[in-house]
VMD Tcl script that builds the backbone (N, CA, C; Angstrom):
set m [mol new atoms 423]
animate dup $m
set s [atomselect $m all]
$s set {name element resname resid chain x y z} {
  {N N UNK 1 A 69.979 -25.395 -49.264}
  {CA C UNK 1 A 69.090 -24.790 -50.214}
  {C C UNK 1 A 68.348 -25.915 -50.936}
  {N N UNK 2 A 67.039 -25.802 -50.939}
  {CA C UNK 2 A 66.223 -26.853 -51.531}
  {C C UNK 2 A 66.196 -26.754 -53.049}
  {N N UNK 3 A 66.062 -25.547 -53.568}
  {CA C UNK 3 A 65.903 -25.419 -55.021}
  {C C UNK 3 A 66.213 -23.999 -55.467}
  {N N UNK 4 A 66.363 -23.865 -56.769}
  {CA C UNK 4 A 66.433 -22.555 -57.406}
  {C C UNK 4 A 65.094 -22.324 -58.096}
  {N N UNK 5 A 64.711 -21.079 -58.190}
  {CA C UNK 5 A 63.454 -20.727 -58.851}
  {C C UNK 5 A 63.777 -20.149 -60.224}
  {N N UNK 6 A 63.325 -20.847 -61.250}
  {CA C UNK 6 A 63.527 -20.387 -62.626}
  {C C UNK 6 A 62.183 -20.364 -63.324}
  {N N UNK 7 A 61.795 -19.185 -63.803}
  {CA C UNK 7 A 60.513 -19.038 -64.491}
  {C C UNK 7 A 59.363 -19.625 -63.660}
  {N N UNK 8 A 59.364 -19.301 -62.368}
  {CA C UNK 8 A 58.324 -19.740 -61.429}
  {C C UNK 8 A 58.259 -21.258 -61.255}
  {N N UNK 9 A 59.347 -21.947 -61.582}
  {CA C UNK 9 A 59.445 -23.392 -61.340}
  {C C UNK 9 A 60.659 -23.677 -60.480}
  {N N UNK 10 A 60.501 -24.625 -59.564}
  {CA C UNK 10 A 61.612 -25.031 -58.719}
  {C C UNK 10 A 62.462 -26.058 -59.462}
  {N N UNK 11 A 63.770 -25.803 -59.493}
  {CA C UNK 11 A 64.713 -26.705 -60.163}
  {C C UNK 11 A 65.864 -27.005 -59.206}
  {N N UNK 12 A 66.592 -28.034 -59.504}
  {CA C UNK 12 A 67.706 -28.456 -58.663}
  {C C UNK 12 A 68.669 -27.304 -58.386}
  {N N UNK 13 A 69.132 -27.254 -57.153}
  {CA C UNK 13 A 70.115 -26.247 -56.750}
  {C C UNK 13 A 71.540 -26.742 -56.961}
  {N N UNK 14 A 71.681 -27.878 -57.582}
  {CA C UNK 14 A 73.005 -28.465 -57.826}
  {C C UNK 14 A 73.381 -28.300 -59.282}
  {N N UNK 15 A 74.456 -27.659 -59.603}
  {CA C UNK 15 A 75.348 -26.931 -58.695}
  {C C UNK 15 A 74.811 -25.520 -58.424}
  {N N UNK 16 A 75.249 -24.962 -57.314}
  {CA C UNK 16 A 74.879 -23.581 -57.023}
  {C C UNK 16 A 75.552 -22.656 -58.032}
  {N N UNK 17 A 74.878 -21.600 -58.448}
  {CA C UNK 17 A 75.472 -20.666 -59.402}
  {C C UNK 17 A 76.749 -20.025 -58.844}
  {N N UNK 18 A 77.703 -19.744 -59.726}
  {CA C UNK 18 A 78.986 -19.184 -59.308}
  {C C UNK 18 A 78.820 -17.897 -58.508}
  {N N UNK 19 A 77.933 -17.022 -58.944}
  {CA C UNK 19 A 77.726 -15.765 -58.231}
  {C C UNK 19 A 77.233 -15.980 -56.810}
  {N N UNK 20 A 76.365 -16.954 -56.636}
  {CA C UNK 20 A 75.865 -17.256 -55.303}
  {C C UNK 20 A 76.974 -17.866 -54.446}
  {N N UNK 21 A 77.775 -18.735 -55.033}
  {CA C UNK 21 A 78.891 -19.328 -54.286}
  {C C UNK 21 A 79.869 -18.256 -53.817}
  {N N UNK 22 A 80.120 -17.254 -54.657}
  {CA C UNK 22 A 81.011 -16.157 -54.268}
  {C C UNK 22 A 80.415 -15.374 -53.099}
  {N N UNK 23 A 79.109 -15.122 -53.147}
  {CA C UNK 23 A 78.445 -14.402 -52.057}
  {C C UNK 23 A 78.467 -15.232 -50.771}
  {N N UNK 24 A 78.274 -16.533 -50.888}
  {CA C UNK 24 A 78.306 -17.429 -49.725}
  {C C UNK 24 A 79.679 -17.357 -49.061}
  {N N UNK 25 A 80.728 -17.338 -49.865}
  {CA C UNK 25 A 82.089 -17.260 -49.325}
  {C C UNK 25 A 82.309 -15.933 -48.603}
  {N N UNK 26 A 81.843 -14.831 -49.187}
  {CA C UNK 26 A 81.982 -13.527 -48.535}
  {C C UNK 26 A 81.281 -13.507 -47.181}
  {N N UNK 27 A 80.075 -14.018 -47.132}
  {CA C UNK 27 A 79.329 -14.053 -45.872}
  {C C UNK 27 A 80.048 -14.941 -44.860}
  {N N UNK 28 A 80.533 -16.087 -45.311}
  {CA C UNK 28 A 81.263 -16.990 -44.424}
  {C C UNK 28 A 82.490 -16.284 -43.834}
  {N N UNK 29 A 83.237 -15.585 -44.681}
  {CA C UNK 29 A 84.423 -14.868 -44.215}
  {C C UNK 29 A 84.042 -13.752 -43.238}
  {N N UNK 30 A 82.991 -13.004 -43.561}
  {CA C UNK 30 A 82.576 -11.871 -42.722}
  {C C UNK 30 A 82.076 -12.306 -41.351}
  {N N UNK 31 A 81.415 -13.457 -41.292}
  {CA C UNK 31 A 80.797 -13.887 -40.044}
  {C C UNK 31 A 81.467 -15.096 -39.399}
  {N N UNK 32 A 82.592 -15.528 -39.942}
  {CA C UNK 32 A 83.317 -16.651 -39.360}
  {C C UNK 32 A 82.568 -17.975 -39.462}
  {N N UNK 33 A 81.846 -18.156 -40.563}
  {CA C UNK 33 A 81.076 -19.380 -40.785}
  {C C UNK 33 A 81.851 -20.335 -41.686}
  {N N UNK 34 A 81.442 -21.591 -41.668}
  {CA C UNK 34 A 81.981 -22.537 -42.647}
  {C C UNK 34 A 81.441 -22.149 -44.014}
  {N N UNK 35 A 82.210 -22.380 -45.057}
  {CA C UNK 35 A 81.743 -22.048 -46.407}
  {C C UNK 35 A 80.546 -22.891 -46.817}
  {N N UNK 36 A 80.287 -23.960 -46.102}
  {CA C UNK 36 A 79.143 -24.818 -46.417}
  {C C UNK 36 A 77.870 -24.378 -45.694}
  {N N UNK 37 A 77.868 -23.182 -45.094}
  {CA C UNK 37 A 76.681 -22.731 -44.349}
  {C C UNK 37 A 75.455 -22.686 -45.252}
  {N N UNK 38 A 75.650 -22.430 -46.513}
  {CA C UNK 38 A 74.567 -22.517 -47.498}
  {C C UNK 38 A 75.032 -23.521 -48.537}
  {N N UNK 39 A 74.253 -24.583 -48.716}
  {CA C UNK 39 A 74.664 -25.632 -49.631}
  {C C UNK 39 A 73.443 -26.227 -50.311}
  {N N UNK 40 A 73.688 -27.032 -51.308}
  {CA C UNK 40 A 72.595 -27.623 -52.095}
  {C C UNK 40 A 72.207 -29.021 -51.620}
  {N N UNK 41 A 72.659 -29.439 -50.459}
  {CA C UNK 41 A 72.356 -30.768 -49.949}
  {C C UNK 41 A 70.874 -31.134 -49.980}
  {N N UNK 42 A 69.995 -30.253 -49.494}
  {CA C UNK 42 A 68.569 -30.599 -49.463}
  {C C UNK 42 A 67.879 -30.637 -50.832}
  {N N UNK 43 A 68.585 -30.309 -51.906}
  {CA C UNK 43 A 67.931 -30.291 -53.219}
  {C C UNK 43 A 67.447 -31.671 -53.639}
  {N N UNK 44 A 67.981 -32.718 -53.005}
  {CA C UNK 44 A 67.516 -34.075 -53.337}
  {C C UNK 44 A 66.045 -34.271 -52.952}
  {N N UNK 45 A 65.507 -33.390 -52.110}
  {CA C UNK 45 A 64.081 -33.478 -51.771}
  {C C UNK 45 A 63.203 -33.320 -53.007}
  {N N UNK 46 A 63.720 -32.668 -54.035}
  {CA C UNK 46 A 62.959 -32.503 -55.275}
  {C C UNK 46 A 62.714 -33.826 -55.983}
  {N N UNK 47 A 63.585 -34.809 -55.738}
  {CA C UNK 47 A 63.482 -36.090 -56.441}
  {C C UNK 47 A 62.120 -36.762 -56.245}
  {N N UNK 48 A 61.580 -36.673 -55.039}
  {CA C UNK 48 A 60.297 -37.309 -54.750}
  {C C UNK 48 A 59.179 -36.294 -54.544}
  {N N UNK 49 A 59.519 -35.017 -54.644}
  {CA C UNK 49 A 58.510 -33.970 -54.553}
  {C C UNK 49 A 58.471 -33.276 -53.212}
  {N N UNK 50 A 58.213 -31.987 -53.272}
  {CA C UNK 50 A 58.055 -31.180 -52.070}
  {C C UNK 50 A 56.614 -31.294 -51.583}
  {N N UNK 51 A 56.370 -30.894 -50.355}
  {CA C UNK 51 A 54.984 -30.950 -49.864}
  {C C UNK 51 A 54.048 -30.163 -50.793}
  {N N UNK 52 A 52.854 -30.691 -51.045}
  {CA C UNK 52 A 51.908 -29.973 -51.915}
  {C C UNK 52 A 51.663 -28.553 -51.418}
  {N N UNK 53 A 51.732 -27.587 -52.327}
  {CA C UNK 53 A 51.515 -26.188 -51.978}
  {C C UNK 53 A 52.749 -25.466 -51.470}
  {N N UNK 54 A 53.902 -26.115 -51.527}
  {CA C UNK 54 A 55.143 -25.549 -50.983}
  {C C UNK 54 A 55.399 -24.133 -51.492}
  {N N UNK 55 A 55.427 -23.968 -52.786}
  {CA C UNK 55 A 55.783 -22.664 -53.354}
  {C C UNK 55 A 54.751 -21.600 -53.011}
  {N N UNK 56 A 53.492 -21.949 -53.037}
  {CA C UNK 56 A 52.435 -20.985 -52.725}
  {C C UNK 56 A 52.499 -20.523 -51.270}
  {N N UNK 57 A 52.926 -21.398 -50.373}
  {CA C UNK 57 A 53.022 -21.035 -48.951}
  {C C UNK 57 A 54.289 -20.265 -48.630}
  {N N UNK 58 A 55.291 -20.354 -49.492}
  {CA C UNK 58 A 56.577 -19.736 -49.205}
  {C C UNK 58 A 56.467 -18.227 -49.065}
  {N N UNK 59 A 57.371 -17.664 -48.288}
  {CA C UNK 59 A 57.414 -16.220 -48.076}
  {C C UNK 59 A 58.550 -15.641 -48.903}
  {N N UNK 60 A 58.188 -14.778 -49.852}
  {CA C UNK 60 A 59.177 -14.218 -50.785}
  {C C UNK 60 A 59.727 -12.887 -50.290}
  {N N UNK 61 A 61.059 -12.744 -50.439}
  {CA C UNK 61 A 61.731 -11.503 -50.093}
  {C C UNK 61 A 62.744 -11.179 -51.184}
  {N N UNK 62 A 62.777 -9.915 -51.586}
  {CA C UNK 62 A 63.760 -9.448 -52.562}
  {C C UNK 62 A 64.895 -8.763 -51.806}
  {N N UNK 63 A 66.116 -9.113 -52.190}
  {CA C UNK 63 A 67.305 -8.488 -51.618}
  {C C UNK 63 A 68.034 -7.803 -52.760}
  {N N UNK 64 A 67.802 -6.524 -52.904}
  {CA C UNK 64 A 68.358 -5.794 -54.022}
  {C C UNK 64 A 67.660 -6.205 -55.306}
  {N N UNK 65 A 68.384 -6.092 -56.401}
  {CA C UNK 65 A 67.800 -6.424 -57.710}
  {C C UNK 65 A 68.226 -7.791 -58.226}
  {N N UNK 66 A 69.147 -8.435 -57.514}
  {CA C UNK 66 A 69.699 -9.679 -58.047}
  {C C UNK 66 A 69.316 -10.928 -57.271}
  {N N UNK 67 A 68.698 -10.770 -56.110}
  {CA C UNK 67 A 68.425 -11.953 -55.300}
  {C C UNK 67 A 67.016 -11.911 -54.736}
  {N N UNK 68 A 66.237 -12.896 -55.097}
  {CA C UNK 68 A 64.927 -13.128 -54.504}
  {C C UNK 68 A 64.997 -14.458 -53.782}
  {N N UNK 69 A 64.473 -14.498 -52.575}
  {CA C UNK 69 A 64.504 -15.710 -51.769}
  {C C UNK 69 A 63.080 -16.073 -51.382}
  {N N UNK 70 A 62.764 -17.354 -51.497}
  {CA C UNK 70 A 61.486 -17.864 -51.021}
  {C C UNK 70 A 61.801 -18.727 -49.803}
  {N N UNK 71 A 61.330 -18.277 -48.635}
  {CA C UNK 71 A 61.562 -19.014 -47.400}
  {C C UNK 71 A 60.452 -20.038 -47.211}
  {N N UNK 72 A 60.836 -21.224 -46.799}
  {CA C UNK 72 A 59.862 -22.279 -46.540}
  {C C UNK 72 A 58.945 -21.846 -45.401}
  {N N UNK 73 A 57.665 -22.147 -45.554}
  {CA C UNK 73 A 56.697 -21.827 -44.509}
  {C C UNK 73 A 56.970 -22.682 -43.269}
  {N N UNK 74 A 56.368 -22.293 -42.170}
  {CA C UNK 74 A 56.491 -23.063 -40.935}
  {C C UNK 74 A 56.032 -24.501 -41.157}
  {N N UNK 75 A 54.901 -24.680 -41.852}
  {CA C UNK 75 A 54.393 -26.032 -42.107}
  {C C UNK 75 A 55.394 -26.851 -42.911}
  {N N UNK 76 A 56.002 -26.245 -43.912}
  {CA C UNK 76 A 56.983 -26.972 -44.718}
  {C C UNK 76 A 58.245 -27.273 -43.919}
  {N N UNK 77 A 58.637 -26.357 -43.029}
  {CA C UNK 77 A 59.779 -26.635 -42.158}
  {C C UNK 77 A 59.483 -27.838 -41.263}
  {N N UNK 78 A 58.245 -27.962 -40.803}
  {CA C UNK 78 A 57.857 -29.128 -40.004}
  {C C UNK 78 A 58.010 -30.400 -40.840}
  {N N UNK 79 A 57.566 -30.357 -42.095}
  {CA C UNK 79 A 57.731 -31.511 -42.984}
  {C C UNK 79 A 59.206 -31.897 -43.088}
  {N N UNK 80 A 60.042 -30.912 -43.402}
  {CA C UNK 80 A 61.466 -31.186 -43.626}
  {C C UNK 80 A 62.155 -31.672 -42.353}
  {N N UNK 81 A 61.825 -31.052 -41.232}
  {CA C UNK 81 A 62.486 -31.425 -39.984}
  {C C UNK 81 A 62.047 -32.805 -39.510}
  {N N UNK 82 A 60.771 -33.138 -39.666}
  {CA C UNK 82 A 60.329 -34.485 -39.292}
  {C C UNK 82 A 61.071 -35.518 -40.137}
  {N N UNK 83 A 61.152 -35.274 -41.431}
  {CA C UNK 83 A 61.867 -36.195 -42.311}
  {C C UNK 83 A 63.329 -36.322 -41.876}
  {N N UNK 84 A 63.970 -35.202 -41.559}
  {CA C UNK 84 A 65.378 -35.226 -41.162}
  {C C UNK 84 A 65.571 -35.968 -39.845}
  {N N UNK 85 A 64.676 -35.766 -38.887}
  {CA C UNK 85 A 64.791 -36.461 -37.601}
  {C C UNK 85 A 64.721 -37.963 -37.813}
  {N N UNK 86 A 63.761 -38.407 -38.616}
  {CA C UNK 86 A 63.586 -39.845 -38.835}
  {C C UNK 86 A 64.740 -40.398 -39.664}
  {N N UNK 87 A 65.154 -39.668 -40.680}
  {CA C UNK 87 A 66.182 -40.144 -41.606}
  {C C UNK 87 A 67.586 -40.088 -41.019}
  {N N UNK 88 A 67.871 -39.048 -40.226}
  {CA C UNK 88 A 69.243 -38.829 -39.761}
  {C C UNK 88 A 69.423 -38.894 -38.258}
  {N N UNK 89 A 68.334 -38.980 -37.530}
  {CA C UNK 89 A 68.433 -39.009 -36.074}
  {C C UNK 89 A 68.107 -37.655 -35.470}
  {N N UNK 90 A 68.049 -37.624 -34.162}
  {CA C UNK 90 A 67.624 -36.436 -33.423}
  {C C UNK 90 A 68.558 -35.255 -33.555}
  {N N UNK 91 A 69.193 -34.893 -32.486}
  {CA C UNK 91 A 70.114 -33.761 -32.498}
  {C C UNK 91 A 69.431 -32.462 -32.857}
  {N N UNK 92 A 70.113 -31.663 -33.670}
  {CA C UNK 92 A 69.603 -30.325 -33.988}
  {C C UNK 92 A 68.285 -30.379 -34.746}
  {N N UNK 93 A 68.069 -31.437 -35.537}
  {CA C UNK 93 A 66.807 -31.532 -36.269}
  {C C UNK 93 A 65.631 -31.714 -35.303}
  {N N UNK 94 A 65.827 -32.523 -34.280}
  {CA C UNK 94 A 64.783 -32.705 -33.277}
  {C C UNK 94 A 64.571 -31.408 -32.500}
  {N N UNK 95 A 65.663 -30.748 -32.144}
  {CA C UNK 95 A 65.555 -29.468 -31.446}
  {C C UNK 95 A 64.771 -28.459 -32.289}
  {N N UNK 96 A 65.095 -28.411 -33.585}
  {CA C UNK 96 A 64.400 -27.486 -34.487}
  {C C UNK 96 A 62.917 -27.832 -34.593}
  {N N UNK 97 A 62.614 -29.120 -34.702}
  {CA C UNK 97 A 61.221 -29.546 -34.816}
  {C C UNK 97 A 60.450 -29.196 -33.540}
  {N N UNK 98 A 61.041 -29.428 -32.397}
  {CA C UNK 98 A 60.380 -29.090 -31.138}
  {C C UNK 98 A 60.151 -27.588 -31.042}
  {N N UNK 99 A 61.107 -26.787 -31.510}
  {CA C UNK 99 A 60.974 -25.329 -31.460}
  {C C UNK 99 A 59.819 -24.836 -32.333}
  {N N UNK 100 A 59.471 -25.591 -33.357}
  {CA C UNK 100 A 58.349 -25.224 -34.230}
  {C C UNK 100 A 56.992 -25.532 -33.588}
  {N N UNK 101 A 56.993 -26.249 -32.474}
  {CA C UNK 101 A 55.769 -26.617 -31.744}
  {C C UNK 101 A 54.669 -27.135 -32.661}
  {N N UNK 102 A 54.964 -28.219 -33.385}
  {CA C UNK 102 A 53.962 -28.728 -34.330}
  {C C UNK 102 A 52.730 -29.285 -33.638}
  {N N UNK 103 A 51.593 -29.108 -34.280}
  {CA C UNK 103 A 50.357 -29.708 -33.785}
  {C C UNK 103 A 50.301 -31.162 -34.251}
  {N N UNK 104 A 49.366 -31.898 -33.687}
  {CA C UNK 104 A 49.187 -33.291 -34.115}
  {C C UNK 104 A 48.849 -33.350 -35.600}
  {N N UNK 105 A 47.945 -32.485 -36.046}
  {CA C UNK 105 A 47.543 -32.483 -37.458}
  {C C UNK 105 A 48.733 -32.177 -38.364}
  {N N UNK 106 A 49.578 -31.236 -37.959}
  {CA C UNK 106 A 50.758 -30.899 -38.770}
  {C C UNK 106 A 51.728 -32.068 -38.830}
  {N N UNK 107 A 51.939 -32.740 -37.713}
  {CA C UNK 107 A 52.834 -33.896 -37.697}
  {C C UNK 107 A 52.288 -35.034 -38.550}
  {N N UNK 108 A 50.989 -35.253 -38.495}
  {CA C UNK 108 A 50.395 -36.319 -39.310}
  {C C UNK 108 A 50.523 -36.001 -40.797}
  {N N UNK 109 A 50.306 -34.756 -41.171}
  {CA C UNK 109 A 50.473 -34.354 -42.570}
  {C C UNK 109 A 51.921 -34.519 -43.006}
  {N N UNK 110 A 52.841 -34.091 -42.156}
  {CA C UNK 110 A 54.270 -34.213 -42.468}
  {C C UNK 110 A 54.686 -35.675 -42.550}
  {N N UNK 111 A 54.143 -36.497 -41.673}
  {CA C UNK 111 A 54.475 -37.925 -41.688}
  {C C UNK 111 A 54.035 -38.578 -42.987}
  {N N UNK 112 A 52.824 -38.250 -43.412}
  {CA C UNK 112 A 52.311 -38.819 -44.667}
  {C C UNK 112 A 53.204 -38.428 -45.844}
  {N N UNK 113 A 53.599 -37.151 -45.896}
  {CA C UNK 113 A 54.486 -36.700 -46.974}
  {C C UNK 113 A 55.845 -37.399 -46.878}
  {N N UNK 114 A 56.386 -37.496 -45.661}
  {CA C UNK 114 A 57.739 -38.050 -45.516}
  {C C UNK 114 A 57.807 -39.495 -45.985}
  {N N UNK 115 A 56.704 -40.209 -45.841}
  {CA C UNK 115 A 56.697 -41.609 -46.268}
  {C C UNK 115 A 56.740 -41.754 -47.786}
  {N N UNK 116 A 56.496 -40.680 -48.526}
  {CA C UNK 116 A 56.668 -40.745 -49.981}
  {C C UNK 116 A 58.148 -40.716 -50.350}
  {N N UNK 117 A 58.998 -40.326 -49.415}
  {CA C UNK 117 A 60.438 -40.263 -49.653}
  {C C UNK 117 A 61.159 -41.518 -49.195}
  {N N UNK 118 A 60.568 -42.244 -48.285}
  {CA C UNK 118 A 61.159 -43.498 -47.821}
  {C C UNK 118 A 60.021 -44.422 -47.413}
  {N N UNK 119 A 59.842 -45.486 -48.158}
  {CA C UNK 119 A 58.729 -46.397 -47.916}
  {C C UNK 119 A 59.143 -47.650 -47.133}
  {N N UNK 120 A 60.363 -47.665 -46.624}
  {CA C UNK 120 A 60.859 -48.865 -45.954}
  {C C UNK 120 A 60.192 -49.059 -44.593}
  {N N UNK 121 A 60.161 -50.310 -44.163}
  {CA C UNK 121 A 59.604 -50.641 -42.857}
  {C C UNK 121 A 60.424 -50.006 -41.736}
  {N N UNK 122 A 61.732 -49.962 -41.918}
  {CA C UNK 122 A 62.604 -49.352 -40.908}
  {C C UNK 122 A 62.308 -47.873 -40.726}
  {N N UNK 123 A 62.077 -47.177 -41.838}
  {CA C UNK 123 A 61.739 -45.754 -41.766}
  {C C UNK 123 A 60.428 -45.580 -41.005}
  {N N UNK 124 A 59.441 -46.390 -41.363}
  {CA C UNK 124 A 58.129 -46.267 -40.717}
  {C C UNK 124 A 58.230 -46.526 -39.211}
  {N N UNK 125 A 59.041 -47.489 -38.826}
  {CA C UNK 125 A 59.205 -47.799 -37.400}
  {C C UNK 125 A 59.773 -46.596 -36.648}
  {N N UNK 126 A 60.821 -45.997 -37.194}
  {CA C UNK 126 A 61.421 -44.830 -36.545}
  {C C UNK 126 A 60.444 -43.651 -36.579}
  {N N UNK 127 A 59.719 -43.492 -37.671}
  {CA C UNK 127 A 58.721 -42.424 -37.777}
  {C C UNK 127 A 57.696 -42.540 -36.662}
  {N N UNK 128 A 57.206 -43.751 -36.416}
  {CA C UNK 128 A 56.219 -43.956 -35.358}
  {C C UNK 128 A 56.803 -43.619 -33.989}
  {N N UNK 129 A 58.082 -43.933 -33.782}
  {CA C UNK 129 A 58.737 -43.591 -32.513}
  {C C UNK 129 A 58.834 -42.078 -32.340}
  {N N UNK 130 A 59.178 -41.377 -33.412}
  {CA C UNK 130 A 59.281 -39.916 -33.342}
  {C C UNK 130 A 57.906 -39.305 -33.092}
  {N N UNK 131 A 56.900 -39.787 -33.801}
  {CA C UNK 131 A 55.546 -39.276 -33.575}
  {C C UNK 131 A 55.126 -39.521 -32.119}
  {N N UNK 132 A 55.432 -40.698 -31.585}
  {CA C UNK 132 A 55.089 -41.016 -30.196}
  {C C UNK 132 A 55.790 -40.059 -29.233}
  {N N UNK 133 A 57.013 -39.672 -29.578}
  {CA C UNK 133 A 57.753 -38.697 -28.765}
  {C C UNK 133 A 56.946 -37.400 -28.621}
  {N N UNK 134 A 56.186 -37.067 -29.657}
  {CA C UNK 134 A 55.344 -35.865 -29.655}
  {C C UNK 134 A 53.923 -36.163 -29.192}
  {N N UNK 135 A 53.690 -37.385 -28.720}
  {CA C UNK 135 A 52.366 -37.750 -28.227}
  {C C UNK 135 A 51.367 -38.080 -29.316}
  {N N UNK 136 A 51.852 -38.404 -30.514}
  {CA C UNK 136 A 50.979 -38.695 -31.649}
  {C C UNK 136 A 51.045 -40.181 -31.956}
  {N N UNK 137 A 49.901 -40.794 -32.058}
  {CA C UNK 137 A 49.831 -42.210 -32.411}
  {C C UNK 137 A 48.943 -42.350 -33.635}
  {N N UNK 138 A 49.373 -43.202 -34.561}
  {CA C UNK 138 A 48.576 -43.489 -35.769}
  {C C UNK 138 A 48.080 -44.910 -35.718}
  {N N UNK 139 A 47.020 -45.137 -36.448}
  {CA C UNK 139 A 46.510 -46.500 -36.603}
  {C C UNK 139 A 47.506 -47.283 -37.452}
  {N N UNK 140 A 47.756 -48.555 -37.132}
  {CA C UNK 140 A 48.675 -49.364 -37.949}
  {C C UNK 140 A 48.169 -49.448 -39.396}
  {N N UNK 141 A 49.124 -49.395 -40.323}
  {CA C UNK 141 A 48.753 -49.455 -41.757}
  {C C UNK 141 A 48.446 -50.861 -42.172}
}
mol reanalyze $m
mol bondsrecalc $m
mol representation Tube
mol addrep $m
């Protein structure tokens, strides 16, 4: 979970509210999932900012009277998955990114955003390798 929405503002999801944690446990028990299937790990993305327009692009759904969820748009998922592939390696993140079938323009936009989260030369090197995997090449900075 990236964030909680309070008064139309995104705030840290750490810690998750007790009521939500109880619901997460029930779902985990009902479906045989790990209790960590929903967690606040990605909330650190707030530290350097979400992609511009994130909240406006999100798809909102109400579940009863107590839970509203804003799902990240496809474009924002591309941003997050590209960052995860470069930061943590391929695996499921690469599989997820490939399944989103990003365009060159989407990858370039996501790459620019991801570099605001890690400005190191090592990150940029791996980023360029991942972009090349998708057939995207950028001019050297």
